[in-house]
C-alpha positions in Angstrom: 127.1 73.6 105.6 126.5 75.2 109.0 123.1 76.1 110.4 121.7 77.3 113.7 119.0 74.9 114.7 116.9 73.8 117.6 116.2 70.1 118.2 113.8 70.6 121.1 111.6 73.4 122.3 112.7 75.8 125.0 114.6 79.0 125.7 117.3 80.6 123.6 119.8 78.1 124.9 118.3 75.4 122.7 119.7 77.1 119.6 122.8 75.3 118.4 125.3 75.7 115.6 125.4 72.4 113.7 127.0 70.9 110.6 124.1 69.8 108.3 123.8 68.5 104.7 123.8 71.1 101.9 120.4 71.8 100.4 119.5 70.0 97.2 117.7 72.5 94.8 114.4 71.3 93.3 113.6 71.7 89.6 112.3 75.3 90.2 114.9 76.3 92.8 117.9 78.6 92.9 120.7 77.8 95.4 121.7 80.8 97.4 124.7 81.3 99.8 123.2 83.2 102.7 124.9 86.3 103.9 122.3 87.8 106.3 118.9 87.2 107.8 116.9 88.7 110.6 115.3 87.7 113.9 111.5 87.9 113.9 109.0 87.3 116.6 107.8 84.1 114.9 111.4 82.7 115.3 110.9 83.0 119.1 107.5 81.4 119.0 108.7 78.5 116.9 111.7 78.0 119.2 109.7 78.0 122.4 107.0 75.7 121.0 104.1 78.2 121.1 104.0 77.9 117.3 105.2 74.3 116.8 107.1 73.4 113.6 106.5 70.4 111.4 109.8 68.6 112.1 112.7 68.8 114.5 115.5 69.7 114.2 114.5 73.0 112.7 116.4 75.9 111.1 114.6 79.3 111.8 114.9 82.3 109.6 112.0 83.8 107.7 114.1 85.6 105.2 117.5 85.3 103.6 119.7 87.5 101.5 122.9 86.4 99.7 124.6 85.4 96.5 123.4 83.0 93.8 125.7 79.9 93.8 125.2 78.7 90.2 123.3 79.8 87.2 119.6 78.8 87.3 116.3 80.1 86.0 117.6 83.4 84.7 119.7 84.2 87.8 123.4 84.3 87.3 126.1 83.0 89.7 127.3 85.9 91.9 124.1 87.9 91.7 122.9 89.4 95.0 119.4 88.3 95.8 116.8 88.2 98.6 113.8 86.1 99.3 110.8 88.0 98.3 108.5 85.6 100.1 109.5 83.9 103.3 111.3 80.6 103.0 108.4 80.2 105.5 106.6 78.6 102.8 108.8 75.8 104.2 109.0 77.3 107.6 112.4 78.9 107.8 116.0 78.4 106.7 117.6 81.8 107.0 119.8 80.7 109.9 121.6 78.3 107.5 124.6 79.2 105.3 122.8 78.0 102.2 119.2 77.8 101.1 117.3 76.5 98.0 114.6 79.0 97.0 112.0 78.9 94.2 113.2 81.3 91.5 109.7 83.0 91.6 110.4 84.0 95.2 113.6 85.8 94.6 114.2 89.5 94.1 117.5 91.1 93.0 119.4 93.5 95.3 120.4 96.7 93.6 123.8 98.3 93.9 124.0 100.6 96.9 122.0 98.3 99.2 124.0 96.2 101.7 123.1 92.7 102.6 122.3 93.9 106.1 119.9 96.6 104.7 118.3 94.1 102.4 117.7 91.6 105.2 116.2 94.3 107.4 113.9 95.3 104.6 112.8 91.8 103.5 109.8 90.8 105.6 109.3 94.1 107.4 109.3 96.4 104.4 107.2 94.0 102.3 104.6 93.5 105.0 104.5 97.3 105.6 103.9 98.0 101.9 101.3 95.3 101.5 99.5 96.4 104.7 99.4 100.1 103.7 98.7 99.9 100.0 97.9 96.4 98.6 95.4 95.7 101.3 95.0 98.9 103.4 94.3 101.1 100.2 96.0 104.1 101.7 95.6 107.3 99.6 97.4 110.6 99.6 95.9 113.0 102.1 94.6 110.3 104.4 95.5 110.0 108.1 97.1 106.8 109.3 98.0 105.5 112.8 100.9 103.0 112.9 101.3 101.2 116.2 104.8 100.2 117.4 106.6 102.7 115.2 110.1 101.6 116.2 109.5 98.0 115.1 110.7 96.7 111.8 107.3 96.9 110.1 106.4 100.1 111.9 109.5 102.0 110.9 109.1 101.1 107.2 105.4 101.9 107.3 106.0 105.4 108.6 108.3 106.2 105.8 106.2 104.6 103.0 103.1 106.4 104.2 104.8 109.8 104.4 106.3 109.2 100.9 102.8 108.5 99.6 101.5 111.8 101.0 99.7 110.6 104.1 99.6 112.2 107.5 101.2 109.8 109.9 100.8 109.3 113.6 102.6 106.6 115.5 103.3 105.4 119.1 106.4 105.2 121.2 107.2 104.4 124.9 110.0 107.0 125.4 111.3 110.3 124.2 114.3 108.6 122.7 112.1 106.4 120.6 109.9 109.3 119.7 112.9 111.3 118.4 113.9 108.4 116.2 110.3 108.2 114.7 110.2 111.9 114.1 113.4 111.6 112.1 111.7 108.9 110.0 109.0 111.4 109.2 106.2 110.8 111.6 103.9 113.9 111.9 102.8 113.0 115.4 104.3 110.6 118.0 102.1 109.7 120.9 103.6 108.3 124.1 101.1 105.5 124.7 102.2 105.2 128.4 101.3 108.8 129.1 98.7 109.9 126.7 95.2 108.7 125.6 96.0 107.7 122.0 92.4 107.6 120.9 91.6 111.0 122.4 94.7 112.6 120.9 93.7 111.3 117.4 90.0 112.2 117.8 91.2 115.8 118.4 92.9 115.5 115.0 89.6 114.3 113.4 90.3 110.6 113.6 92.4 108.4 111.3 91.4 106.7 108.1 93.7 103.7 108.5 95.3 101.9 111.4 98.2 99.5 111.0 97.6 97.5 114.2 100.7 95.6 115.4 99.8 95.1 119.0 96.3 93.5 118.9 95.4 94.3 122.6 95.1 97.9 121.5 92.3 97.1 119.0 89.7 98.9 121.1 91.8 102.0 121.1 92.3 101.7 117.4 88.6 101.6 116.8 88.0 104.6 119.0 90.8 106.5 117.1 89.2 105.9 113.7 87.2 108.4 111.8 83.8 107.0 110.6 84.3 104.3 108.0 87.9 103.9 109.0 90.0 100.8 108.2 92.1 98.7 110.5 94.6 96.2 109.2 95.5 93.8 112.1 98.9 92.2 111.4 100.5 91.6 114.8 99.9 90.6 118.4 102.9 92.1 120.2 100.7 92.7 123.2 98.9 89.3 123.3 96.1 87.5 121.5 93.1 88.4 123.6 91.2 91.8 123.9 87.7 93.1 124.6 86.1 95.3 122.0 83.1 97.6 122.3 81.1 96.3 119.4 78.6 99.3 119.6 81.4 101.8 118.8 82.7 99.5 116.1 79.3 99.1 114.5 78.2 102.7 114.7 81.5 103.9 113.2 81.3 101.3 110.4 85.0 100.5 110.9 86.4 97.7 108.8 88.9 95.3 110.5 90.9 93.0 108.3 93.3 90.4 109.7 96.7 89.5 108.3 100.2 88.4 109.4 103.8 87.8 108.4 102.6 85.9 105.4 101.1 89.2 104.0 103.8 90.3 101.6 103.8 92.3 98.4 105.1 91.0 95.0 108.7 90.3 94.1 108.5 93.2 91.6 107.5 95.5 94.4 110.3 94.0 96.6 112.8 95.3 94.0 111.0 98.6 94.0 111.3 98.9 97.7 115.0 98.1 97.6 115.6 100.8 95.0 113.9 103.2 97.5 116.6 102.2 100.0 119.4 102.6 97.4 118.3 106.1 96.5 117.9 107.2 100.1 114.1 107.6 100.0 113.8 105.0 102.8 116.2 104.3 105.6 116.2 100.9 107.3 116.1 101.0 111.0 118.7 98.4 112.2 118.9 97.9 115.9 121.9 95.5 116.0 124.0 93.4 113.6 125.3 90.1 115.1 126.9 87.0 113.7 124.5 84.1 113.3 126.5 82.2 115.9 125.1 84.6 118.5 121.5 83.8 117.6 120.6 82.9 121.1 121.7 86.3 122.4 119.8 87.9 119.5 116.6 86.1 120.6 117.1 87.3 124.2 117.6 90.8 122.9 114.4 90.8 120.8 112.4 89.3 123.7 113.6 92.1 126.0 111.7 94.7 123.9 114.8 96.9 123.8 115.6 97.1 120.1 114.5 99.9 117.8 114.3 98.3 114.4 115.5 95.0 113.2 118.2 92.6 114.5 120.3 91.3 111.7 122.2 88.1 111.8 125.2 87.7 109.4 126.9 84.6 108.0 130.7 84.8 107.5 
């Protein structure tokens, strides 16, 4: 089979299309012919060596959608499926044309959802759902701030929160991005380059929950919270270090919980989320669809900060 791999750490140019052995399914695995995957920040960190992988050469790809190759563990050949937990249990694999996945980690893709939509939903939608509800305990009528609304996780979180009856604020860096986020259902879009995010939200009475994707904005998130607010920290798009006023944090009794890309909801919920896409309740925000052979260009595009939504890589 073919796979895009890197055999050494470095820039996007280290990604190479190679011929590699077909995967051999284990006793609990299902063999899947991969049709689409996405590019995630972790792919870039693994490639450049800032998050070293166990072995080289390495095949990136935290999620995979495709078609079951042969009957196994209740899945039938030809069924359309997606990984409901990252192959990242093993570190990657989505940039390969086939992958062996534990049956317990697969969810079926309903009719009406394309491979590209399913791929864009995989890690992003699942992380958004788990952050809002499984761990963030968002309730109808609460106010939530979602940083980086035009990211994959952010765009799904906006829609899920509104569908659940929450009031949603999010951030954007331009009017073009703001318009997109309003279309997704955001009640308030704050231009974080021009406005004081915490002050704007304090004028609204503060928020009950923050989905924190930037990390360096944690002090702003604490200030934006209402008393006894909750912050779920799942990303560090802005970097890993920040300074927090612990007095404000303490007096407001704000809870801060850490998580990451491994925070995903259950396979059963994955199928529920896909049905929401099929019936039009939720709309995936796809920035670009590219063949997997152009993975290096896709990495450059994600690093540029330009995309609104997910970059999807397809296998022919």
